[in-house]
Biopython code that builds the backbone (N, CA, C, O; Angstrom):
import numpy as np
from Bio.PDB.StructureBuilder import StructureBuilder

atoms = [
    (1, "MET", "N", (35.498, -42.970, -2.090)),
    (1, "MET", "CA", (34.436, -43.302, -1.166)),
    (1, "MET", "C", (34.065, -42.098, -0.299)),
    (1, "MET", "O", (32.883, -41.861, -0.049)),
    (2, "ARG", "N", (35.055, -41.341, 0.161)),
    (2, "ARG", "CA", (34.788, -40.169, 0.980)),
    (2, "ARG", "C", (33.968, -39.130, 0.219)),
    (2, "ARG", "O", (33.106, -38.460, 0.787)),
    (3, "ARG", "N", (34.248, -39.014, -1.048)),
    (3, "ARG", "CA", (33.555, -38.039, -1.885)),
    (3, "ARG", "C", (32.065, -38.384, -1.976)),
    (3, "ARG", "O", (31.223, -37.487, -1.924)),
    (4, "ILE", "N", (31.738, -39.652, -2.109)),
    (4, "ILE", "CA", (30.344, -40.098, -2.192)),
    (4, "ILE", "C", (29.624, -39.802, -0.880)),
    (4, "ILE", "O", (28.473, -39.367, -0.885)),
    (5, "VAL", "N", (30.301, -40.039, 0.243)),
    (5, "VAL", "CA", (29.704, -39.783, 1.551)),
    (5, "VAL", "C", (29.439, -38.292, 1.713)),
    (5, "VAL", "O", (28.383, -37.907, 2.213)),
    (6, "LYS", "N", (30.381, -37.448, 1.300)),
    (6, "LYS", "CA", (30.202, -36.000, 1.395)),
    (6, "LYS", "C", (29.035, -35.542, 0.529)),
    (6, "LYS", "O", (28.243, -34.702, 0.957)),
    (7, "ILE", "N", (28.920, -36.075, -0.670)),
    (7, "ILE", "CA", (27.829, -35.698, -1.571)),
    (7, "ILE", "C", (26.493, -36.155, -0.992)),
    (7, "ILE", "O", (25.508, -35.418, -1.049)),
    (8, "ALA", "N", (26.453, -37.358, -0.439)),
    (8, "ALA", "CA", (25.220, -37.867, 0.160)),
    (8, "ALA", "C", (24.804, -37.022, 1.360)),
    (8, "ALA", "O", (23.623, -36.718, 1.530)),
    (9, "LEU", "N", (25.768, -36.646, 2.185)),
    (9, "LEU", "CA", (25.490, -35.810, 3.349)),
    (9, "LEU", "C", (24.974, -34.439, 2.910)),
    (9, "LEU", "O", (24.031, -33.913, 3.500)),
    (10, "LEU", "N", (25.575, -33.874, 1.901)),
    (10, "LEU", "CA", (25.134, -32.589, 1.380)),
    (10, "LEU", "C", (23.710, -32.681, 0.830)),
    (10, "LEU", "O", (22.910, -31.766, 1.027)),
    (11, "ALA", "N", (23.394, -33.764, 0.150)),
    (11, "ALA", "CA", (22.050, -33.965, -0.387)),
    (11, "ALA", "C", (21.024, -34.052, 0.739)),
    (11, "ALA", "O", (19.930, -33.500, 0.620)),
    (12, "VAL", "N", (21.361, -34.732, 1.822)),
    (12, "VAL", "CA", (20.455, -34.848, 2.964)),
    (12, "VAL", "C", (20.240, -33.475, 3.603)),
    (12, "VAL", "O", (19.114, -33.123, 3.956)),
    (13, "LEU", "N", (21.307, -32.708, 3.750)),
    (13, "LEU", "CA", (21.187, -31.372, 4.338)),
    (13, "LEU", "C", (20.327, -30.450, 3.470)),
    (13, "LEU", "O", (19.512, -29.694, 3.998)),
    (14, "VAL", "N", (20.496, -30.502, 2.156)),
    (14, "VAL", "CA", (19.705, -29.663, 1.245)),
    (14, "VAL", "C", (18.234, -30.061, 1.321)),
    (14, "VAL", "O", (17.357, -29.198, 1.342)),
    (15, "ALA", "N", (17.962, -31.359, 1.362)),
    (15, "ALA", "CA", (16.579, -31.830, 1.456)),
    (15, "ALA", "C", (15.939, -31.390, 2.771)),
    (15, "ALA", "O", (14.779, -30.979, 2.788)),
    (16, "ALA", "N", (16.684, -31.474, 3.869)),
    (16, "ALA", "CA", (16.161, -31.061, 5.176)),
    (16, "ALA", "C", (15.891, -29.557, 5.199)),
    (16, "ALA", "O", (14.886, -29.111, 5.752)),
    (17, "ALA", "N", (16.785, -28.786, 4.600)),
    (17, "ALA", "CA", (16.587, -27.336, 4.549)),
    (17, "ALA", "C", (15.363, -26.999, 3.709)),
    (17, "ALA", "O", (14.594, -26.106, 4.064)),
    (18, "GLY", "N", (15.176, -27.705, 2.598)),
    (18, "GLY", "CA", (13.999, -27.472, 1.758)),
    (18, "GLY", "C", (12.714, -27.794, 2.490)),
    (18, "GLY", "O", (11.736, -27.057, 2.371)),
    (19, "LEU", "N", (12.696, -28.876, 3.241)),
    (19, "LEU", "CA", (11.522, -29.260, 4.009)),
    (19, "LEU", "C", (11.223, -28.224, 5.089)),
    (19, "LEU", "O", (10.067, -27.853, 5.296)),
    (20, "ALA", "N", (12.258, -27.764, 5.771)),
    (20, "ALA", "CA", (12.067, -26.754, 6.810)),
    (20, "ALA", "C", (11.529, -25.458, 6.209)),
    (20, "ALA", "O", (10.642, -24.831, 6.789)),
    (21, "LEU", "N", (12.047, -25.056, 5.072)),
    (21, "LEU", "CA", (11.581, -23.843, 4.410)),
    (21, "LEU", "C", (10.131, -23.981, 3.969)),
    (21, "LEU", "O", (9.344, -23.047, 4.123)),
    (22, "ARG", "N", (9.776, -25.133, 3.426)),
    (22, "ARG", "CA", (8.402, -25.368, 2.985)),
    (22, "ARG", "C", (7.448, -25.300, 4.175)),
    (22, "ARG", "O", (6.355, -24.745, 4.057)),
    (23, "ARG", "N", (7.842, -25.851, 5.308)),
    (23, "ARG", "CA", (6.989, -25.802, 6.501)),
    (23, "ARG", "C", (6.818, -24.379, 7.005)),
    (23, "ARG", "O", (5.755, -24.027, 7.518)),
    (24, "LEU", "N", (7.844, -23.566, 6.866)),
    (24, "LEU", "CA", (7.740, -22.174, 7.288)),
    (24, "LEU", "C", (6.802, -21.379, 6.380)),
    (24, "LEU", "O", (6.085, -20.495, 6.848)),
    (25, "LEU", "N", (6.808, -21.689, 5.099)),
    (25, "LEU", "CA", (6.029, -20.913, 4.140)),
    (25, "LEU", "C", (4.584, -21.364, 4.017)),
    (25, "LEU", "O", (3.726, -20.559, 3.655)),
    (26, "GLU", "N", (4.288, -22.617, 4.305)),
    (26, "GLU", "CA", (2.922, -23.121, 4.187)),
    (26, "GLU", "C", (2.112, -22.727, 5.416)),
    (26, "GLU", "O", (2.575, -22.888, 6.545)),
    (27, "PRO", "N", (0.890, -22.206, 5.195)),
    (27, "PRO", "CA", (0.053, -21.919, 6.358)),
    (27, "PRO", "C", (-0.458, -23.229, 6.948)),
    (27, "PRO", "O", (-0.857, -24.135, 6.217)),
    (28, "GLY", "N", (-0.444, -23.317, 8.221)),
    (28, "GLY", "CA", (-0.902, -24.527, 8.882)),
    (28, "GLY", "C", (-1.939, -24.202, 9.932)),
    (28, "GLY", "O", (-2.458, -23.087, 9.961)),
    (29, "PRO", "N", (-2.251, -25.150, 10.792)),
    (29, "PRO", "CA", (-3.268, -24.916, 11.813)),
    (29, "PRO", "C", (-2.859, -23.848, 12.820)),
    (29, "PRO", "O", (-3.716, -23.266, 13.485)),
    (30, "ASP", "N", (-1.561, -23.582, 12.939)),
    (30, "ASP", "CA", (-1.081, -22.567, 13.873)),
    (30, "ASP", "C", (-0.922, -21.206, 13.215)),
    (30, "ASP", "O", (-0.471, -20.260, 13.862)),
    (31, "ALA", "N", (-1.286, -21.087, 11.932)),
    (31, "ALA", "CA", (-1.107, -19.822, 11.218)),
    (31, "ALA", "C", (-2.010, -18.750, 11.818)),
    (31, "ALA", "O", (-3.129, -19.023, 12.251)),
    (32, "ILE", "N", (-1.505, -17.551, 11.830)),
    (32, "ILE", "CA", (-2.255, -16.419, 12.366)),
    (32, "ILE", "C", (-2.992, -15.750, 11.219)),
    (32, "ILE", "O", (-2.385, -15.376, 10.215)),
    (33, "GLU", "N", (-4.291, -15.602, 11.366)),
    (33, "GLU", "CA", (-5.076, -14.911, 10.359)),
    (33, "GLU", "C", (-5.368, -13.507, 10.863)),
    (33, "GLU", "O", (-5.780, -13.315, 12.008)),
    (34, "LEU", "N", (-5.153, -12.542, 10.004)),
    (34, "LEU", "CA", (-5.436, -11.168, 10.369)),
    (34, "LEU", "C", (-6.906, -10.885, 10.115)),
    (34, "LEU", "O", (-7.387, -11.023, 8.991)),
    (35, "ALA", "N", (-7.602, -10.498, 11.140)),
    (35, "ALA", "CA", (-9.031, -10.218, 11.017)),
    (35, "ALA", "C", (-9.230, -8.726, 10.788)),
    (35, "ALA", "O", (-8.424, -7.920, 11.252)),
    (36, "PRO", "N", (-10.286, -8.347, 10.082)),
    (36, "PRO", "CA", (-10.575, -6.928, 9.913)),
    (36, "PRO", "C", (-10.977, -6.327, 11.244)),
    (36, "PRO", "O", (-11.368, -7.064, 12.149)),
    (37, "PRO", "N", (-10.893, -5.007, 11.396)),
    (37, "PRO", "CA", (-11.285, -4.368, 12.651)),
    (37, "PRO", "C", (-12.728, -4.728, 13.022)),
    (37, "PRO", "O", (-13.571, -4.930, 12.148)),
    (38, "ALA", "N", (-12.996, -4.806, 14.317)),
    (38, "ALA", "CA", (-14.315, -5.207, 14.789)),
    (38, "ALA", "C", (-15.396, -4.199, 14.423)),
    (38, "ALA", "O", (-16.508, -4.591, 14.068)),
    (39, "ASN", "N", (-15.090, -2.911, 14.503)),
    (39, "ASN", "CA", (-16.085, -1.938, 14.077)),
    (39, "ASN", "C", (-15.432, -0.891, 13.193)),
    (39, "ASN", "O", (-14.205, -0.814, 13.131)),
    (40, "GLY", "N", (-16.227, -0.088, 12.511)),
    (40, "GLY", "CA", (-15.711, 0.863, 11.534)),
    (40, "GLY", "C", (-14.950, 2.028, 12.128)),
    (40, "GLY", "O", (-14.300, 2.768, 11.390)),
    (41, "ASP", "N", (-15.008, 2.221, 13.467)),
    (41, "ASP", "CA", (-14.323, 3.358, 14.081)),
    (41, "ASP", "C", (-12.846, 3.098, 14.318)),
    (41, "ASP", "O", (-12.078, 4.036, 14.531)),
    (42, "GLU", "N", (-12.442, 1.846, 14.285)),
    (42, "GLU", "CA", (-11.043, 1.520, 14.527)),
    (42, "GLU", "C", (-10.194, 1.865, 13.310)),
    (42, "GLU", "O", (-10.698, 1.947, 12.190)),
    (43, "GLN", "N", (-8.920, 2.063, 13.540)),
    (43, "GLN", "CA", (-8.006, 2.356, 12.445)),
    (43, "GLN", "C", (-7.355, 1.071, 11.974)),
    (43, "GLN", "O", (-7.198, 0.120, 12.740)),
    (44, "SER", "N", (-6.978, 1.053, 10.696)),
    (44, "SER", "CA", (-6.306, -0.115, 10.150)),
    (44, "SER", "C", (-4.913, 0.271, 9.681)),
    (44, "SER", "O", (-4.682, 1.417, 9.296)),
    (45, "ALA", "N", (-3.988, -0.675, 9.710)),
    (45, "ALA", "CA", (-2.611, -0.415, 9.297)),
    (45, "ALA", "C", (-2.464, -0.652, 7.800)),
    (45, "ALA", "O", (-3.093, -1.549, 7.239)),
    (46, "THR", "N", (-1.627, 0.159, 7.159)),
    (46, "THR", "CA", (-1.326, -0.033, 5.748)),
    (46, "THR", "C", (-0.077, -0.883, 5.624)),
    (46, "THR", "O", (0.512, -1.274, 6.631)),
    (47, "ARG", "N", (0.330, -1.173, 4.402)),
    (47, "ARG", "CA", (1.499, -2.030, 4.186)),
    (47, "ARG", "C", (2.770, -1.485, 4.824)),
    (47, "ARG", "O", (3.590, -2.251, 5.331)),
    (48, "ASN", "N", (2.939, -0.161, 4.800)),
    (48, "ASN", "CA", (4.183, 0.402, 5.339)),
    (48, "ASN", "C", (4.112, 0.649, 6.839)),
    (48, "ASN", "O", (5.029, 1.242, 7.407)),
    (49, "GLY", "N", (3.047, 0.210, 7.488)),
    (49, "GLY", "CA", (2.954, 0.304, 8.931)),
    (49, "GLY", "C", (2.267, 1.551, 9.440)),
    (49, "GLY", "O", (1.988, 1.648, 10.635)),
    (50, "THR", "N", (1.984, 2.508, 8.574)),
    (50, "THR", "CA", (1.292, 3.703, 9.019)),
    (50, "THR", "C", (-0.178, 3.390, 9.241)),
    (50, "THR", "O", (-0.684, 2.378, 8.755)),
    (51, "ARG", "N", (-0.845, 4.237, 9.957)),
    (51, "ARG", "CA", (-2.255, 4.021, 10.252)),
    (51, "ARG", "C", (-3.092, 4.965, 9.408)),
    (51, "ARG", "O", (-2.685, 6.089, 9.114)),
    (52, "LYS", "N", (-4.252, 4.493, 9.030)),
    (52, "LYS", "CA", (-5.185, 5.360, 8.333)),
    (52, "LYS", "C", (-6.559, 5.114, 8.911)),
    (52, "LYS", "O", (-6.845, 4.030, 9.421)),
    (53, "ALA", "N", (-7.397, 6.110, 8.832)),
    (53, "ALA", "CA", (-8.747, 5.984, 9.374)),
    (53, "ALA", "C", (-9.537, 4.983, 8.559)),
    (53, "ALA", "O", (-9.374, 4.884, 7.343)),
    (54, "ALA", "N", (-10.380, 4.256, 9.228)),
    (54, "ALA", "CA", (-11.250, 3.311, 8.526)),
    (54, "ALA", "C", (-12.208, 4.095, 7.638)),
    (54, "ALA", "O", (-12.677, 5.162, 8.035)),
    (55, "PRO", "N", (-12.505, 3.590, 6.447)),
    (55, "PRO", "CA", (-13.396, 4.314, 5.549)),
    (55, "PRO", "C", (-14.801, 4.403, 6.132)),
    (55, "PRO", "O", (-15.303, 3.453, 6.733)),
    (56, "SER", "N", (-15.419, 5.556, 5.943)),
    (56, "SER", "CA", (-16.788, 5.707, 6.426)),
    (56, "SER", "C", (-17.743, 5.425, 5.279)),
    (56, "SER", "O", (-17.533, 5.877, 4.154)),
    (57, "ARG", "N", (-18.784, 4.681, 5.573)),
    (57, "ARG", "CA", (-19.775, 4.335, 4.559)),
    (57, "ARG", "C", (-21.129, 4.821, 5.042)),
    (57, "ARG", "O", (-21.730, 4.233, 5.942)),
    (58, "VAL", "N", (-21.595, 5.886, 4.442)),
    (58, "VAL", "CA", (-22.893, 6.424, 4.809)),
    (58, "VAL", "C", (-23.995, 5.531, 4.252)),
    (58, "VAL", "O", (-25.009, 5.297, 4.909)),
    (59, "ASP", "N", (-23.787, 5.032, 3.029)),
    (59, "ASP", "CA", (-24.814, 4.234, 2.367)),
    (59, "ASP", "C", (-24.826, 2.774, 2.810)),
    (59, "ASP", "O", (-25.745, 2.040, 2.447)),
    (60, "GLY", "N", (-23.844, 2.334, 3.578)),
    (60, "GLY", "CA", (-23.795, 0.958, 4.045)),
    (60, "GLY", "C", (-23.294, -0.023, 2.997)),
    (60, "GLY", "O", (-23.222, -1.219, 3.277)),
    (61, "GLY", "N", (-22.946, 0.436, 1.804)),
    (61, "GLY", "CA", (-22.448, -0.426, 0.740)),
    (61, "GLY", "C", (-20.964, -0.703, 0.894)),
    (61, "GLY", "O", (-20.337, -0.237, 1.845)),
    (62, "PRO", "N", (-20.399, -1.464, -0.040)),
    (62, "PRO", "CA", (-18.971, -1.787, 0.029)),
    (62, "PRO", "C", (-18.103, -0.569, -0.285)),
    (62, "PRO", "O", (-18.521, 0.338, -1.004)),
    (63, "THR", "N", (-16.898, -0.565, 0.263)),
    (63, "THR", "CA", (-15.951, 0.503, -0.037)),
    (63, "THR", "C", (-15.311, 0.257, -1.397)),
    (63, "THR", "O", (-15.460, -0.823, -1.969)),
    (64, "ARG", "N", (-14.598, 1.257, -1.918)),
    (64, "ARG", "CA", (-13.910, 1.091, -3.189)),
    (64, "ARG", "C", (-12.871, -0.024, -3.081)),
    (64, "ARG", "O", (-12.698, -0.817, -4.006)),
    (65, "ASP", "N", (-12.184, -0.073, -1.939)),
    (65, "ASP", "CA", (-11.175, -1.118, -1.741)),
    (65, "ASP", "C", (-11.803, -2.515, -1.765)),
    (65, "ASP", "O", (-11.232, -3.448, -2.328)),
    (66, "GLN", "N", (-12.969, -2.648, -1.156)),
    (66, "GLN", "CA", (-13.650, -3.944, -1.178)),
    (66, "GLN", "C", (-14.076, -4.300, -2.598)),
    (66, "GLN", "O", (-13.949, -5.450, -3.018)),
    (67, "LEU", "N", (-14.582, -3.311, -3.339)),
    (67, "LEU", "CA", (-14.975, -3.541, -4.729)),
    (67, "LEU", "C", (-13.759, -3.896, -5.577)),
    (67, "LEU", "O", (-13.832, -4.775, -6.436)),
    (68, "TYR", "N", (-12.636, -3.209, -5.335)),
    (68, "TYR", "CA", (-11.411, -3.483, -6.094)),
    (68, "TYR", "C", (-10.929, -4.918, -5.839)),
    (68, "TYR", "O", (-10.525, -5.619, -6.766)),
    (69, "THR", "N", (-10.978, -5.343, -4.569)),
    (69, "THR", "CA", (-10.568, -6.702, -4.231)),
    (69, "THR", "C", (-11.450, -7.726, -4.938)),
    (69, "THR", "O", (-10.959, -8.731, -5.452)),
    (70, "GLU", "N", (-12.749, -7.462, -4.959)),
    (70, "GLU", "CA", (-13.678, -8.364, -5.652)),
    (70, "GLU", "C", (-13.408, -8.358, -7.153)),
    (70, "GLU", "O", (-13.458, -9.406, -7.797)),
    (71, "ALA", "N", (-13.120, -7.170, -7.720)),
    (71, "ALA", "CA", (-12.812, -7.071, -9.154)),
    (71, "ALA", "C", (-11.531, -7.833, -9.486)),
    (71, "ALA", "O", (-11.434, -8.454, -10.544)),
    (72, "ARG", "N", (-10.563, -7.789, -8.599)),
    (72, "ARG", "CA", (-9.325, -8.534, -8.816)),
    (72, "ARG", "C", (-9.607, -10.033, -8.793)),
    (72, "ARG", "O", (-9.072, -10.784, -9.610)),
    (73, "ARG", "N", (-10.459, -10.470, -7.843)),
    (73, "ARG", "CA", (-10.819, -11.887, -7.757)),
    (73, "ARG", "C", (-11.552, -12.341, -9.018)),
    (73, "ARG", "O", (-11.379, -13.471, -9.476)),
    (74, "LEU", "N", (-12.377, -11.444, -9.574)),
    (74, "LEU", "CA", (-13.132, -11.764, -10.790)),
    (74, "LEU", "C", (-12.316, -11.515, -12.063)),
    (74, "LEU", "O", (-12.802, -11.749, -13.169)),
    (75, "GLU", "N", (-11.073, -11.039, -11.903)),
    (75, "GLU", "CA", (-10.150, -10.772, -13.009)),
    (75, "GLU", "C", (-10.729, -9.770, -14.018)),
    (75, "GLU", "O", (-10.666, -9.984, -15.228)),
    (76, "ILE", "N", (-11.292, -8.677, -13.496)),
    (76, "ILE", "CA", (-11.854, -7.624, -14.340)),
    (76, "ILE", "C", (-10.711, -6.757, -14.856)),
    (76, "ILE", "O", (-9.909, -6.242, -14.078)),
    (77, "GLN", "N", (-10.647, -6.605, -16.169)),
    (77, "GLN", "CA", (-9.588, -5.817, -16.802)),
    (77, "GLN", "C", (-9.833, -4.324, -16.590)),
    (77, "GLN", "O", (-10.979, -3.875, -16.601)),
    (78, "GLY", "N", (-8.763, -3.556, -16.397)),
    (78, "GLY", "CA", (-8.845, -2.099, -16.253)),
    (78, "GLY", "C", (-9.334, -1.643, -14.897)),
    (78, "GLY", "O", (-9.678, -0.472, -14.733)),
    (79, "ARG", "N", (-9.376, -2.533, -13.919)),
    (79, "ARG", "CA", (-9.935, -2.198, -12.611)),
    (79, "ARG", "C", (-9.152, -1.118, -11.877)),
    (79, "ARG", "O", (-9.734, -0.368, -11.092)),
    (80, "SER", "N", (-7.855, -1.022, -12.110)),
    (80, "SER", "CA", (-7.046, -0.049, -11.368)),
    (80, "SER", "C", (-7.379, 1.387, -11.747)),
    (80, "SER", "O", (-7.109, 2.309, -10.978)),
    (81, "LYS", "N", (-7.959, 1.583, -12.920)),
    (81, "LYS", "CA", (-8.296, 2.939, -13.368)),
    (81, "LYS", "C", (-9.758, 3.282, -13.127)),
    (81, "LYS", "O", (-10.193, 4.386, -13.456)),
    (82, "MET", "N", (-10.525, 2.353, -12.558)),
    (82, "MET", "CA", (-11.956, 2.583, -12.341)),
    (82, "MET", "C", (-12.210, 3.282, -11.014)),
    (82, "MET", "O", (-11.496, 3.073, -10.033)),
    (83, "ASN", "N", (-13.255, 4.126, -11.007)),
    (83, "ASN", "CA", (-13.685, 4.720, -9.744)),
    (83, "ASN", "C", (-14.665, 3.757, -9.074)),
    (83, "ASN", "O", (-14.943, 2.681, -9.602)),
    (84, "LYS", "N", (-15.181, 4.144, -7.924)),
    (84, "LYS", "CA", (-16.034, 3.251, -7.150)),
    (84, "LYS", "C", (-17.278, 2.838, -7.942)),
    (84, "LYS", "O", (-17.638, 1.661, -7.965)),
    (85, "GLN", "N", (-17.925, 3.794, -8.582)),
    (85, "GLN", "CA", (-19.145, 3.489, -9.322)),
    (85, "GLN", "C", (-18.862, 2.539, -10.484)),
    (85, "GLN", "O", (-19.623, 1.600, -10.720)),
    (86, "GLU", "N", (-17.775, 2.781, -11.207)),
    (86, "GLU", "CA", (-17.414, 1.902, -12.326)),
    (86, "GLU", "C", (-17.079, 0.493, -11.839)),
    (86, "GLU", "O", (-17.458, -0.497, -12.463)),
    (87, "LEU", "N", (-16.363, 0.417, -10.715)),
    (87, "LEU", "CA", (-16.033, -0.891, -10.144)),
    (87, "LEU", "C", (-17.306, -1.640, -9.749)),
    (87, "LEU", "O", (-17.434, -2.841, -9.989)),
    (88, "GLN", "N", (-18.241, -0.913, -9.141)),
    (88, "GLN", "CA", (-19.481, -1.541, -8.714)),
    (88, "GLN", "C", (-20.253, -2.099, -9.912)),
    (88, "GLN", "O", (-20.770, -3.215, -9.855)),
    (89, "GLN", "N", (-20.328, -1.324, -10.990)),
    (89, "GLN", "CA", (-21.019, -1.773, -12.193)),
    (89, "GLN", "C", (-20.313, -2.984, -12.816)),
    (89, "GLN", "O", (-20.964, -3.942, -13.232)),
    (90, "ALA", "N", (-18.990, -2.932, -12.876)),
    (90, "ALA", "CA", (-18.224, -4.023, -13.485)),
    (90, "ALA", "C", (-18.344, -5.310, -12.664)),
    (90, "ALA", "O", (-18.464, -6.396, -13.230)),
    (91, "VAL", "N", (-18.313, -5.191, -11.342)),
    (91, "VAL", "CA", (-18.437, -6.361, -10.477)),
    (91, "VAL", "C", (-19.830, -6.972, -10.621)),
    (91, "VAL", "O", (-19.970, -8.189, -10.736)),
    (92, "GLU", "N", (-20.851, -6.128, -10.616)),
    (92, "GLU", "CA", (-22.220, -6.633, -10.765)),
    (92, "GLU", "C", (-22.387, -7.306, -12.128)),
    (92, "GLU", "O", (-23.010, -8.364, -12.221)),
    (93, "ALA", "N", (-21.830, -6.697, -13.194)),
    (93, "ALA", "CA", (-21.942, -7.280, -14.528)),
    (93, "ALA", "C", (-21.210, -8.621, -14.599)),
    (93, "ALA", "O", (-21.696, -9.564, -15.223)),
    (94, "ALA", "N", (-20.039, -8.704, -13.958)),
    (94, "ALA", "CA", (-19.275, -9.952, -13.986)),
    (94, "ALA", "C", (-20.003, -11.062, -13.225)),
    (94, "ALA", "O", (-19.953, -12.227, -13.621)),
    (95, "LYS", "N", (-20.674, -10.697, -12.140)),
    (95, "LYS", "CA", (-21.385, -11.702, -11.361)),
    (95, "LYS", "C", (-22.633, -12.195, -12.065)),
    (95, "LYS", "O", (-22.984, -13.370, -11.958)),
    (96, "THR", "N", (-23.317, -11.298, -12.793)),
    (96, "THR", "CA", (-24.555, -11.698, -13.477)),
    (96, "THR", "C", (-24.307, -12.207, -14.894)),
    (96, "THR", "O", (-25.205, -12.751, -15.536)),
    (97, "GLY", "N", (-23.080, -12.024, -15.369)),
    (97, "GLY", "CA", (-22.751, -12.488, -16.715)),
    (97, "GLY", "C", (-23.142, -11.506, -17.798)),
    (97, "GLY", "O", (-23.111, -11.843, -18.981)),
    (98, "GLY", "N", (-23.509, -10.300, -17.413)),
    (98, "GLY", "CA", (-23.908, -9.270, -18.378)),
    (98, "GLY", "C", (-22.718, -8.514, -18.904)),
    (98, "GLY", "O", (-21.586, -8.798, -18.512)),
    (99, "PRO", "N", (-22.947, -7.536, -19.801)),
    (99, "PRO", "CA", (-21.837, -6.736, -20.336)),
    (99, "PRO", "C", (-21.285, -5.800, -19.279)),
    (99, "PRO", "O", (-22.012, -5.356, -18.390)),
    (100, "ALA", "N", (-19.975, -5.497, -19.379)),
    (100, "ALA", "CA", (-19.323, -4.631, -18.393)),
    (100, "ALA", "C", (-19.627, -3.177, -18.634)),
    (100, "ALA", "O", (-19.154, -2.316, -17.892)),
]
sb = StructureBuilder()
sb.init_structure("model")
sb.init_model(0)
sb.init_chain("A")
sb.init_seg("    ")
for serial, (resi, resn, name, xyz) in enumerate(atoms, 1):
    if name == "N":
        sb.init_residue(resn, " ", resi, " ")
    sb.init_atom(name, np.array(xyz, "f"), 0.0, 1.0, " ", f" {name:<3s}", serial, name[0])
structure = sb.get_structure()
Protein backbone atom coordinates (compact mmCIF):
# COMPACT_ATOMS: atom_id res chain seq x y z
CA MET A 1 0.00 0.00 0.00
CA ARG A 2 2.83 2.42 0.82
CA ARG A 3 4.39 1.78 -2.56
CA ILE A 4 1.17 2.76 -4.37
CA VAL A 5 0.93 5.98 -2.35
CA LYS A 6 4.56 6.85 -3.18
CA ILE A 7 3.99 6.19 -6.89
CA ALA A 8 0.80 8.27 -6.87
CA LEU A 9 2.56 11.14 -5.10
CA LEU A 10 5.42 11.00 -7.58
CA ALA A 11 2.96 11.07 -10.49
CA VAL A 12 1.26 14.16 -9.05
CA LEU A 13 4.62 15.91 -8.59
CA VAL A 14 5.70 15.10 -12.18
CA ALA A 15 2.38 16.38 -13.55
CA ALA A 16 2.66 19.60 -11.52
CA ALA A 17 6.23 20.15 -12.70
CA GLY A 18 5.16 19.60 -16.31
CA LEU A 19 2.34 22.11 -15.96
CA ALA A 20 4.65 24.68 -14.39
CA LEU A 21 7.20 24.20 -17.17
CA ARG A 22 4.54 24.53 -19.86
CA ARG A 23 3.32 27.79 -18.31
CA LEU A 24 6.85 29.14 -18.28
CA LEU A 25 7.44 28.28 -21.94
CA GLU A 26 4.10 29.41 -23.39
CA PRO A 27 3.80 33.11 -24.20
CA GLY A 28 0.88 34.64 -22.40
CA PRO A 29 -0.68 38.05 -21.91
CA ASP A 30 2.25 39.05 -19.68
CA ALA A 31 4.87 38.05 -22.27
CA ILE A 32 7.36 40.72 -23.23
CA GLU A 33 7.62 41.44 -26.92
CA LEU A 34 10.82 42.92 -28.21
CA ALA A 35 10.07 45.85 -30.48
CA PRO A 36 12.43 47.07 -33.19
CA PRO A 37 14.25 50.36 -32.53
CA ALA A 38 12.04 53.43 -32.90
CA ASN A 39 14.25 55.07 -35.50
CA GLY A 40 17.09 53.93 -37.76
CA ASP A 41 19.78 55.81 -35.79
CA GLU A 42 19.52 53.58 -32.74
CA GLN A 43 21.73 50.54 -32.33
CA SER A 44 20.39 47.01 -32.05
CA ALA A 45 21.78 44.10 -30.04
CA THR A 46 22.90 40.87 -31.68
CA ARG A 47 22.44 37.38 -30.27
CA ASN A 48 25.71 37.46 -28.34
CA GLY A 49 24.86 40.78 -26.71
CA THR A 50 27.19 42.98 -28.73
CA ARG A 51 25.86 46.09 -30.39
CA LYS A 52 25.91 46.87 -34.05
CA ALA A 53 24.86 49.96 -35.94
CA ALA A 54 21.42 49.92 -37.46
CA PRO A 55 21.58 49.35 -41.22
CA SER A 56 21.30 52.47 -43.32
CA ARG A 57 18.89 52.41 -46.23
CA VAL A 58 19.40 55.15 -48.76
CA ASP A 59 16.75 53.76 -51.11
CA GLY A 60 14.14 53.28 -48.36
CA GLY A 61 13.69 49.60 -49.30
CA PRO A 62 14.02 46.56 -47.04
CA THR A 63 17.40 45.49 -45.68
CA ARG A 64 19.01 42.18 -46.60
CA ASP A 65 18.12 40.87 -43.15
CA GLN A 66 14.47 41.79 -43.65
CA LEU A 67 14.49 40.12 -47.07
CA TYR A 68 16.17 37.03 -45.60
CA THR A 69 13.53 36.80 -42.86
CA GLU A 70 10.77 37.04 -45.47
CA ALA A 71 12.53 34.41 -47.62
CA ARG A 72 12.71 32.09 -44.62
CA ARG A 73 8.98 32.62 -43.97
CA LEU A 74 8.28 31.81 -47.64
CA GLU A 75 10.61 28.76 -47.40
CA ILE A 76 12.78 29.86 -50.34
CA GLN A 77 15.54 27.33 -50.98
CA GLY A 78 19.17 28.54 -51.15
CA ARG A 79 18.38 31.82 -49.39
CA SER A 80 21.49 31.74 -47.18
CA LYS A 81 23.75 32.03 -50.23
CA MET A 82 21.78 34.83 -51.91
CA ASN A 83 22.79 38.48 -51.92
CA LYS A 84 20.28 41.27 -51.34
CA GLN A 85 19.28 41.61 -54.99
CA GLU A 86 18.80 37.85 -55.41
CA LEU A 87 16.75 37.68 -52.21
CA GLN A 88 14.58 40.55 -53.40
CA GLN A 89 13.92 38.84 -56.74
CA ALA A 90 13.19 35.48 -55.09
CA VAL A 91 10.81 37.01 -52.54
CA GLU A 92 8.94 38.95 -55.22
CA ALA A 93 8.72 35.82 -57.41
CA ALA A 94 7.44 33.73 -54.48
CA LYS A 95 4.79 36.31 -53.64
CA THR A 96 3.55 36.64 -57.23
CA GLY A 97 3.83 32.94 -57.98
CA GLY A 98 6.32 33.49 -60.80
CA PRO A 99 9.62 31.69 -61.44
CA ALA A 100 12.48 32.33 -59.00
